[in-house]
BAGUTOR-448159 format. One record per residue: residue in one letter; x, y, z of N, C-alpha, C in turn. Coordinates in steps of 0.1 Angstrom, whole numbers, padded with zeros to 4 digits. Example, Ala and Ser with C-alpha at 12.3 -4.5 7.8 and 13.67 -1.06 7.14 Angstrom:
// residues 2
   code     nxx     nyy     nzz    caxx    cayy    cazz     cxx     cyy     czz
      a    0132   -0057    0078    0123   -0045    0078    0132   -0033    0078
      s    0128   -0022    0071    0137   -0011    0071    0129    0000    0079
// end
This chain:
// residues 237
   code     nxx     nyy     nzz    caxx    cayy    cazz     cxx     cyy     czz
      m   -0198   -0366    0136   -0178   -0374    0135   -0182   -0383    0126
      f   -0192   -0392    0126   -0192   -0401    0117   -0198   -0393    0104
      d   -0204   -0385    0104   -0215   -0383    0089   -0198   -0377    0090
      n   -0189   -0367    0094   -0182   -0363    0081   -0169   -0373    0080
      l   -0169   -0382    0083   -0159   -0393    0081   -0169   -0398    0064
      k   -0181   -0395    0068   -0185   -0406    0055   -0185   -0393    0043
      d   -0187   -0382    0045   -0185   -0367    0037   -0174   -0369    0030
      e   -0160   -0371    0035   -0148   -0376    0036   -0145   -0382    0021
      i   -0150   -0400    0025   -0147   -0406    0021   -0156   -0409    0007
      k   -0167   -0403    0006   -0178   -0396   -0006   -0169   -0391   -0011
      a   -0164   -0375   -0009   -0154   -0375   -0020   -0142   -0376   -0025
      v   -0136   -0380   -0021   -0123   -0394   -0024   -0129   -0403   -0038
      k   -0141   -0407   -0036   -0156   -0416   -0043   -0151   -0405   -0059
      e   -0160   -0392   -0052   -0161   -0384   -0063   -0149   -0383   -0073
      k   -0142   -0377   -0065   -0124   -0370   -0075   -0117   -0384   -0078
      d   -0113   -0389   -0071   -0108   -0406   -0078   -0118   -0413   -0081
      p   -0116   -0413   -0100   -0119   -0424   -0106   -0116   -0440   -0101
      a   -0101   -0439   -0095   -0099   -0453   -0093   -0101   -0454   -0081
      a   -0103   -0449   -0074   -0111   -0452   -0054   -0121   -0466   -0058
      r   -0117   -0476   -0058   -0128   -0490   -0057   -0136   -0494   -0051
      s   -0132   -0488   -0030   -0141   -0492   -0023   -0137   -0483   -0008
      t   -0143   -0483    0003   -0133   -0476    0010   -0127   -0482    0017
      l   -0125   -0495    0021   -0113   -0502    0030   -0103   -0496    0020
      e   -0100   -0495    0007   -0090   -0494   -0001   -0085   -0480    0006
      i   -0094   -0472    0005   -0092   -0460    0008   -0087   -0457    0024
      f   -0093   -0465    0030   -0081   -0461    0050   -0075   -0473    0046
      l   -0069   -0478    0037   -0057   -0486    0037   -0050   -0479    0034
      c   -0052   -0475    0017   -0043   -0467    0010   -0041   -0457    0007
      y   -0048   -0445    0011   -0050   -0430    0004   -0040   -0420    0016
      p   -0026   -0414    0014   -0018   -0409    0021   -0026   -0392    0025
      g   -0036   -0392    0007   -0040   -0374    0014   -0055   -0371    0021
      f   -0060   -0390    0022   -0074   -0398    0034   -0066   -0393    0045
      y   -0052   -0398    0051   -0046   -0397    0061   -0043   -0388    0067
      g   -0034   -0381    0054   -0031   -0364    0056   -0038   -0359    0066
      l   -0054   -0355    0062   -0062   -0349    0063   -0068   -0348    0075
      l   -0070   -0364    0080   -0077   -0374    0094   -0064   -0370    0100
      m   -0054   -0368    0101   -0044   -0361    0115   -0042   -0353    0112
      h   -0044   -0345    0103   -0046   -0326    0103   -0056   -0326    0116
      r   -0066   -0330    0110   -0077   -0319    0116   -0074   -0323    0132
      v   -0070   -0338    0138   -0064   -0340    0147   -0055   -0329    0158
      s   -0040   -0326    0146   -0034   -0318    0148   -0039   -0301    0149
      h   -0058   -0297    0144   -0056   -0283    0140   -0065   -0283    0154
      w   -0072   -0295    0157   -0079   -0292    0175   -0068   -0292    0188
      l   -0058   -0300    0187   -0047   -0296    0197   -0043   -0283    0197
      w   -0041   -0279    0178   -0031   -0262    0184   -0046   -0251    0187
      n   -0058   -0256    0188   -0068   -0250    0190   -0071   -0250    0203
      h   -0064   -0256    0209   -0067   -0256    0223   -0054   -0257    0228
      s   -0046   -0253    0227   -0033   -0243    0234   -0022   -0258    0239
      f   -0027   -0268    0229   -0014   -0282    0230   -0004   -0278    0216
      k   -0003   -0268    0218    0006   -0266    0198    0014   -0278    0206
      l    0024   -0279    0210    0037   -0290    0209    0032   -0294    0207
      l    0022   -0307    0213    0015   -0321    0208    0011   -0319    0194
      a    0008   -0304    0190   -0002   -0306    0174    0008   -0309    0162
      r    0025   -0301    0169    0035   -0298    0156    0039   -0311    0157
      m    0041   -0322    0165    0047   -0334    0167    0041   -0344    0159
      n    0022   -0340    0162    0015   -0350    0151    0015   -0347    0133
      s    0017   -0335    0131    0018   -0329    0123    0033   -0336    0111
      n    0042   -0331    0120    0054   -0341    0116    0054   -0354    0114
      l    0048   -0368    0127    0049   -0375    0125    0038   -0378    0112
      a    0020   -0371    0106    0020   -0370    0095    0023   -0369    0079
      r    0036   -0361    0085    0044   -0361    0076    0051   -0376    0067
      f    0051   -0375    0080    0066   -0390    0076    0054   -0400    0073
      i    0046   -0403    0077    0038   -0411    0073    0035   -0414    0055
      t    0028   -0397    0052    0021   -0393    0041    0030   -0383    0031
      g    0043   -0381    0036    0048   -0367    0028    0036   -0356    0022
      i    0030   -0352    0033    0025   -0346    0032    0026   -0335    0038
      e    0029   -0320    0038    0035   -0313    0052    0021   -0310    0058
      i    0015   -0308    0063    0007   -0295    0065    0004   -0289    0080
      h    0005   -0272    0078    0007   -0265    0097   -0004   -0267    0105
      p   -0003   -0274    0115   -0016   -0275    0126   -0023   -0265    0123
      g   -0017   -0251    0126   -0024   -0235    0120   -0040   -0232    0115
      a   -0035   -0245    0099   -0041   -0243    0084   -0057   -0247    0092
      t   -0064   -0239    0077   -0081   -0246    0082   -0085   -0253    0070
      f   -0088   -0262    0070   -0099   -0270    0060   -0111   -0274    0061
      g   -0121   -0272    0051   -0133   -0275    0050   -0136   -0287    0051
      k   -0149   -0292    0046   -0153   -0304    0045   -0154   -0314    0030
      r   -0149   -0323    0027   -0147   -0334    0016   -0135   -0325    0005
      v   -0125   -0322    0013   -0113   -0316    0010   -0106   -0334    0002
      f   -0099   -0336   -0012   -0092   -0345   -0008   -0077   -0341   -0016
      i   -0069   -0346   -0012   -0057   -0346   -0017   -0047   -0357   -0023
      d   -0047   -0358   -0039   -0051   -0370   -0048   -0038   -0371   -0045
      h   -0030   -0382   -0043   -0013   -0393   -0037   -0006   -0384   -0030
      g   -0009   -0364   -0031    0001   -0355   -0021    0009   -0358   -0014
      m    0019   -0361   -0024    0038   -0362   -0021    0036   -0345   -0025
      g    0043   -0340   -0011    0053   -0329   -0015    0039   -0321   -0013
      v    0033   -0324   -0011    0021   -0313   -0005    0028   -0303    0008
      v    0028   -0290    0004    0030   -0283    0017    0017   -0274    0019
      v    0008   -0267    0032    0005   -0258    0035    0009   -0252    0043
      g    0005   -0238    0045    0008   -0226    0057    0002   -0227    0066
      e    0007   -0221    0078   -0001   -0218    0092   -0014   -0215    0092
      t   -0010   -0201    0080   -0027   -0192    0078   -0036   -0197    0068
      a   -0035   -0204    0058   -0044   -0210    0048   -0052   -0211    0051
      v   -0061   -0213    0044   -0077   -0213    0047   -0080   -0221    0030
      v   -0081   -0236    0034   -0089   -0240    0025   -0105   -0248    0024
      g   -0108   -0242    0016   -0131   -0244    0015   -0134   -0261    0014
      d   -0147   -0255    0013   -0155   -0269    0008   -0149   -0277   -0005
      d   -0150   -0292   -0008   -0152   -0294   -0021   -0133   -0285   -0031
      v   -0129   -0284   -0026   -0111   -0282   -0028   -0104   -0297   -0032
      l   -0102   -0296   -0049   -0091   -0309   -0043   -0078   -0298   -0054
      i   -0067   -0311   -0044   -0050   -0306   -0043   -0046   -0321   -0049
      y   -0036   -0319   -0059   -0028   -0329   -0063   -0014   -0324   -0059
      q   -0010   -0344   -0060    0008   -0335   -0055    0013   -0323   -0058
      g    0028   -0319   -0052    0031   -0311   -0047    0029   -0297   -0046
      v    0016   -0293   -0047    0007   -0279   -0041    0013   -0276   -0032
      i    0020   -0265   -0032    0023   -0250   -0020    0015   -0239   -0017
      l    0011   -0245   -0006    0007   -0231    0002    0006   -0220    0009
      g    0018   -0214    0001    0029   -0206    0013    0029   -0198    0012
      g    0033   -0187    0020    0035   -0174    0027    0048   -0164    0025
      t    0045   -0153    0023    0058   -0142    0013    0060   -0134    0026
      s    0056   -0137    0036    0063   -0126    0042    0061   -0134    0058
      t    0067   -0125    0067    0075   -0132    0080    0070   -0126    0092
      e    0059   -0114    0090    0050   -0111    0099    0039   -0120    0103
      k    0039   -0119    0119    0033   -0128    0117    0018   -0132    0118
      t    0006   -0128    0105   -0005   -0121    0103   -0004   -0129    0094
      k   -0015   -0127    0084   -0022   -0136    0076   -0014   -0133    0065
      r   -0007   -0144    0059    0002   -0143    0051    0004   -0153    0036
      h   -0008   -0164    0040   -0012   -0177    0033   -0022   -0177    0023
      p   -0026   -0184    0014   -0038   -0180    0008   -0049   -0186    0012
      t   -0062   -0181    0006   -0070   -0186    0003   -0080   -0193   -0003
      i   -0081   -0206    0002   -0087   -0211   -0012   -0101   -0217   -0008
      e   -0112   -0205   -0022   -0124   -0214   -0017   -0134   -0224   -0024
      k   -0144   -0225   -0023   -0153   -0236   -0026   -0148   -0242   -0035
      g   -0146   -0256   -0040   -0149   -0256   -0052   -0133   -0255   -0062
      v   -0128   -0254   -0058   -0112   -0247   -0068   -0109   -0265   -0067
      i   -0099   -0262   -0083   -0090   -0275   -0084   -0072   -0269   -0083
      i   -0067   -0273   -0075   -0054   -0271   -0077   -0049   -0280   -0090
      g   -0041   -0275   -0102   -0031   -0287   -0105   -0012   -0295   -0105
      a   -0011   -0304   -0104    0002   -0311   -0094    0010   -0300   -0100
      g    0018   -0298   -0092    0027   -0286   -0092    0030   -0273   -0088
      a    0019   -0270   -0085    0016   -0249   -0084    0014   -0249   -0073
      k    0023   -0238   -0072    0030   -0225   -0060    0018   -0216   -0062
      v    0006   -0211   -0048    0003   -0206   -0046    0005   -0195   -0032
      m    0014   -0185   -0039    0022   -0179   -0025    0012   -0163   -0022
      g    0014   -0162   -0007    0011   -0151   -0004   -0003   -0148    0004
      n   -0009   -0139    0009   -0022   -0138    0015   -0032   -0130    0005
      i   -0038   -0144   -0006   -0043   -0137   -0018   -0056   -0153   -0014
      t   -0066   -0151   -0027   -0076   -0157   -0027   -0081   -0161   -0040
      i   -0081   -0174   -0040   -0082   -0180   -0051   -0097   -0183   -0050
      g   -0106   -0179   -0059   -0118   -0176   -0063   -0128   -0189   -0060
      e   -0143   -0192   -0060   -0150   -0207   -0061   -0145   -0207   -0075
      y   -0147   -0222   -0075   -0143   -0229   -0092   -0136   -0224   -0100
      s   -0125   -0216   -0092   -0118   -0220   -0098   -0106   -0227   -0106
      k   -0095   -0233   -0117   -0087   -0241   -0112   -0072   -0231   -0118
      i   -0062   -0240   -0108   -0048   -0230   -0104   -0041   -0245   -0123
      g   -0038   -0245   -0128   -0033   -0251   -0136   -0016   -0255   -0130
      t   -0014   -0270   -0138   -0001   -0277   -0133    0013   -0268   -0138
      g    0018   -0265   -0118    0033   -0260   -0120    0033   -0244   -0122
      a    0015   -0239   -0121    0008   -0226   -0123    0020   -0217   -0113
      v    0024   -0208   -0108    0027   -0200   -0096    0021   -0191   -0098
      v    0006   -0189   -0084    0005   -0181   -0085    0008   -0165   -0076
      l    0009   -0156   -0078    0012   -0145   -0070   -0002   -0132   -0064
      k   -0014   -0136   -0077   -0025   -0121   -0073   -0037   -0135   -0073
      d   -0045   -0129   -0068   -0060   -0129   -0064   -0065   -0135   -0077
      v   -0073   -0153   -0076   -0076   -0149   -0092   -0099   -0148   -0090
      p   -0101   -0146   -0100   -0112   -0140   -0098   -0119   -0158   -0094
      s   -0132   -0157   -0092   -0143   -0166   -0089   -0144   -0171   -0105
      e   -0147   -0187   -0107   -0145   -0194   -0119   -0140   -0193   -0131
      s   -0127   -0188   -0128   -0113   -0190   -0137   -0103   -0197   -0137
      t   -0098   -0198   -0148   -0080   -0208   -0150   -0072   -0195   -0146
      c   -0062   -0200   -0142   -0052   -0193   -0140   -0036   -0202   -0138
      v   -0027   -0202   -0154   -0017   -0206   -0157   -0009   -0202   -0164
      g    0005   -0204   -0159    0017   -0201   -0166    0030   -0199   -0149
      v    0039   -0189   -0155    0050   -0185   -0142    0053   -0169   -0148
      p    0047   -0165   -0144    0036   -0161   -0130    0025   -0164   -0139
      g    0013   -0170   -0128    0002   -0172   -0137   -0006   -0162   -0143
      r   -0017   -0162   -0153   -0021   -0157   -0156   -0032   -0159   -0160
      i   -0046   -0152   -0152   -0055   -0153   -0157   -0069   -0156   -0172
      v   -0076   -0162   -0170   -0082   -0165   -0182   -0097   -0165   -0175
      k   -0105   -0156   -0179   -0123   -0157   -0171   -0128   -0170   -0178
      r   -0138   -0174   -0174   -0146   -0185   -0177   -0163   -0179   -0176
      k   -0164   -0188   -0183   -0184   -0180   -0180   -0187   -0197   -0168
      g   -0198   -0188   -0168   -0201   -0203   -0154   -0211   -0215   -0160
      v   -0205   -0221   -0148   -0203   -0231   -0153   -0211   -0251   -0144
      p   -0224   -0257   -0149   -0226   -0264   -0134   -0215   -0269   -0129
      h   -0221   -0266   -0115   -0214   -0278   -0106   -0215   -0289   -0099
      e   -0223   -0294   -0108   -0234   -0308   -0094   -0216   -0314   -0096
      k   -0212   -0319   -0107   -0200   -0324   -0115   -0189   -0321   -0112
      v   -0180   -0331   -0104   -0164   -0327   -0101   -0156   -0324   -0117
      d   -0157   -0315   -0120   -0148   -0312   -0134   -0134   -0317   -0129
      l   -0128   -0326   -0139   -0110   -0333   -0136   -0103   -0330   -0149
      d   -0112   -0321   -0157   -0109   -0323   -0168   -0098   -0307   -0168
      h   -0091   -0307   -0154   -0076   -0294   -0153   -0065   -0293   -0161
      n   -0061   -0309   -0172   -0048   -0304   -0171   -0055   -0298   -0192
      k   -0073   -0297   -0193   -0076   -0290   -0208   -0073   -0273   -0206
      l   -0066   -0268   -0205   -0065   -0249   -0202   -0062   -0244   -0206
      p   -0068   -0232   -0207   -0060   -0225   -0220   -0046   -0216   -0215
      d   -0039   -0216   -0230   -0030   -0218   -0228   -0024   -0206   -0232
      p   -0029   -0186   -0226   -0024   -0173   -0232   -0012   -0168   -0238
      v    0000   -0180   -0235    0015   -0173   -0248    0011   -0182   -0258
      a    0011   -0197   -0259    0007   -0205   -0269   -0002   -0196   -0282
      d   -0016   -0192   -0276   -0023   -0183   -0284   -0016   -0170   -0291
      a   -0016   -0168   -0281    0001   -0156   -0286    0007   -0159   -0302
      i    0016   -0164   -0295    0026   -0170   -0304    0018   -0181   -0319
      r    0006   -0186   -0319   -0002   -0190   -0327   -0009   -0179   -0334
      t   -0011   -0165   -0328   -0015   -0149   -0331   -0005   -0148   -0343
      i    0008   -0147   -0339    0020   -0141   -0348    0027   -0148   -0353
      t    0025   -0161   -0357    0025   -0168   -0369    0017   -0168   -0379
      k    0002   -0167   -0373   -0008   -0165   -0386   -0005   -0152   -0388
      h   -0002   -0139   -0388   -0003   -0127   -0389    0014   -0129   -0400
      l    0018   -0132   -0394    0036   -0134   -0402    0034   -0139   -0414
      q    0025   -0156   -0416    0021   -0159   -0431    0014   -0156   -0443
      e    0008   -0142   -0430   -0006   -0134   -0440    0002   -0125   -0447
      n    0012   -0120   -0436    0024   -0101   -0443    0033   -0113   -0451
      d    0035   -0126   -0456    0041   -0129   -0458    0036   -0134   -0474
      e    0027   -0137   -0476    0010   -0137   -0484    0014   -0126   -0494
      h    0013   -0109   -0486    0010   -0099   -0491    0025   -0093   -0502
      i    0030   -0094   -0490    0043   -0092   -0501    0047   -0097   -0512
      k    0046   -0111   -0517    0048   -0124   -0525    0037   -0116   -0534
      v    0024   -0116   -0530    0018   -0113   -0543    0023   -0093   -0546
      l    0028   -0087   -0540    0032   -0073   -0544    0048   -0076   -0555
      y    0050   -0087   -0553    0063   -0087   -0558    0058   -0090   -0573
      d    0048   -0100   -0567    0048   -0108   -0580    0038   -0096   -0592
      k    0035   -0085   -0587    0027   -0077   -0593    0031   -0065   -0602
      n    0045   -0069   -0590    0054   -0056   -0598    0071   -0058   -0602
      e    0070   -0077   -0605    0073   -0083   -0616    0090   -0082   -0611
      i    0090   -0080   -0598    0106   -0085   -0588    0111   -0095   -0587
      c    0119   -0099   -0589    0127   -0114   -0585    0126   -0112   -0571
      l    0124   -0118   -0565    0130   -0116   -0548    0143   -0125   -0549
      t    0144   -0136   -0555    0158   -0144   -0560    0169   -0134   -0553
      d    0169   -0121   -0570    0177   -0116   -0572    0182   -0109   -0558
      d    0171   -0101   -0558    0176   -0093   -0550    0184   -0094   -0533
      i    0184   -0104   -0533    0186   -0112   -0517    0201   -0114   -0528
      r    0202   -0119   -0538    0217   -0120   -0545    0223   -0102   -0541
      e    0216   -0093   -0547    0227   -0077   -0548    0226   -0081   -0530
      e    0219   -0085   -0521    0223   -0077   -0508    0236   -0080   -0501
      q    0238   -0095   -0507    0245   -0108   -0501    0258   -0099   -0508
      e    0260   -0094   -0519    0271   -0088   -0526    0274   -0077   -0521
      s    0261   -0071   -0512    0264   -0052   -0504    0276   -0061   -0490
      l    0270   -0070   -0485    0274   -0072   -0473    0290   -0074   -0473
      e    0289   -0082   -0484    0304   -0088   -0491    0315   -0076   -0493
      d    0310   -0068   -0502    0317   -0052   -0511    0321   -0047   -0491
      l    0308   -0042   -0483    0312   -0042   -0473    0328   -0047   -0460
      f    0321   -0054   -0461    0330   -0061   -0455    0345   -0065   -0460
      r    0346   -0067   -0477    0360   -0062   -0481    0364   -0046   -0474
      k    0356   -0031   -0477    0363   -0024   -0472    0371   -0024   -0454
      e    0356   -0028   -0450    0368   -0027   -0437    0380   -0039   -0434
      e    0382   -0043   -0435    0392   -0055   -0439    0404   -0044   -0442
// end
């Protein structure tokens, strides 16, 4: 038990550069408290003390602002940073070394009493405000961008950004050190807009070359089009 507690404290120090001491973590970290209280709730839930488990989880929610159903399963060295507004459903499974930021929801999309919440595999980072919904799997060492809404499986070592979530493949990277750069994620929508903008600029340059080559005055053509439109409106009146 104490070895597990040491691992939890070590994980907080590795994943939060603001953590200065073990005492500070014990006294001031709601994510740390939330997970400790959840482990008690989970034990009660698995030993058929379900009402006590729910009462303890509600107490944890009141103290920390983190709502974790007693049935949810958490691995080792998980850290919930800040934690306010985090909601984790009954059948969610969170693997080892996962980092979860505030406002994250691991929610369900079904009313059936089956596996209806996400499975988060080892080393995943979930950005603030992200929503991961349904019985899907987030592969090892993947990143979920801030505010993303993820409704489909995410492969290992990938990033997922946007609403709905779009997957961007990543090459394998070493995992000896926790990578907190979840703010530096690809933006496929922005990339597409930049590509279209570049294409339009190139087209404008080509059109200008054609006009110059054929000695056509663009301003005169525009004036003629305007006069034609004015004549058309006069006829309609």
